[in-house]
N, C-alpha and C positions, 0 to 999 in steps of 0.2 A: 207843946211839941211844935217844932218848926215845920214849915211846909215841906222843906227838903227832907227832913226825917220821915214825915208822914208819907211822902211819895216813895221813899226807899222801902218802907214797910209795905206799902201798897203793892209795889212790883214784886217784892220777895214773896208775899203771900199769894199773889197771882201766879207767880212762877211755880210755887209748890203745888197749887191746884192743877196747873198745866202739866207738871210732871206726872201726877197721879193719873190724869185722864189720857195723856199721850201714851203712857205705859200700857194702860188698859186697851186703848184703841189699837196700838201697834200689835198687841197680842191677837186681836181680832182680824186685823188687815193682813198680817203676815203670820198666820198660825203654824205651829208645829203640830206633830201628831198628838201630843199631850193636850194641847189647847182644843184641838178638834174633838178629841175624846170627851173632854169636859163639856164642850158645847153640845155634843150628842147626848150626854147624860141629862141635859136640860131640855132635850127635844129640838135642838137647833141644828140645821144643816150648815154646810160651809158657806153657802150664799147668804143665808140669813145672818150668820155671824159676821160676815163682811159688811152687810148693810148696817148692823149695829155699830160696828167700828166707825163707819162713815158718819152716822148720826152723832156718835160721841165726839168725833172731831169737829163737826159743824157746830155743835153746841159749845164746844171749847173755844172755837174761833169767835163765836158771838160773845162769849163770856170775856175774852181777853180784850176785845175792842171796847173802849170805854163807852162809846155811843150806843152800843147794842148789848152792853154787859148785863143789864137786868133781864132782857129776853134770854140771853145765854144762861143766866143763873136759873131761870125757871125751867128751861129745857134740860139742863143737867140735873136739877132736883127731880124732875119728872122721870128722867132716865134712871136715876138712883132709886126712885120709888119702885120702878119696874124691877130693878135688880133685887131689892128687898123682897118684893112679892115673889119673885122667882125662887129666891133662896128659901123662903118660907114654904112654898109649894113643894119643894124637893127635900125638905127636912134638914136644910143646912143652916149653919150659924149666920145670923144677920148682923153680927157685931161690926165687921169691917165695912159693909155698905152703909150702916148707920153712922159710923165714925166719919166716913168720907162725906156723907151728906151733911152732917153737922158742921164739919170743917168748911165745906162749901158755903153753907149759910153764914157762918161767922165771918168768912172772908168777904162775902157779898155785903153783909151789914157794915163792915168797915169801909169797903170801897164805895158803896152807894148810900150816902146819908138819906137820900129821898126814899129809898126802899125801907130803911130802918124807920123813918118817920111814918110812912104809910102803914106799915104792918104793926108797929107798936102803939100807934095813936088812933087806930081805926075803931 
């Protein structure tokens, strides 16, 4: 595969991850009544929900920037781990958060060969 093709795939995958997390964060930063009701069912108030949206966006910004991408990967994976734990605690399905976290890892493994090397050869 040529470098140009690899870069195109790299940015398309990064864009897909970005769309997922931007959509989620925007629902927390600009919530409607339904989103606030769902947050309340998890025991979150509006302020905490907004803080989670900010954390999500900061993790995404770090993920998108190549120099800080690995740090952003770990922050977003930790965030999704919290989402999985919250869903388990409240008896909800964990399929969607697990799929998002798996996709995030696959994209990170493609984007950052050094991450793949360290984790798979450790």
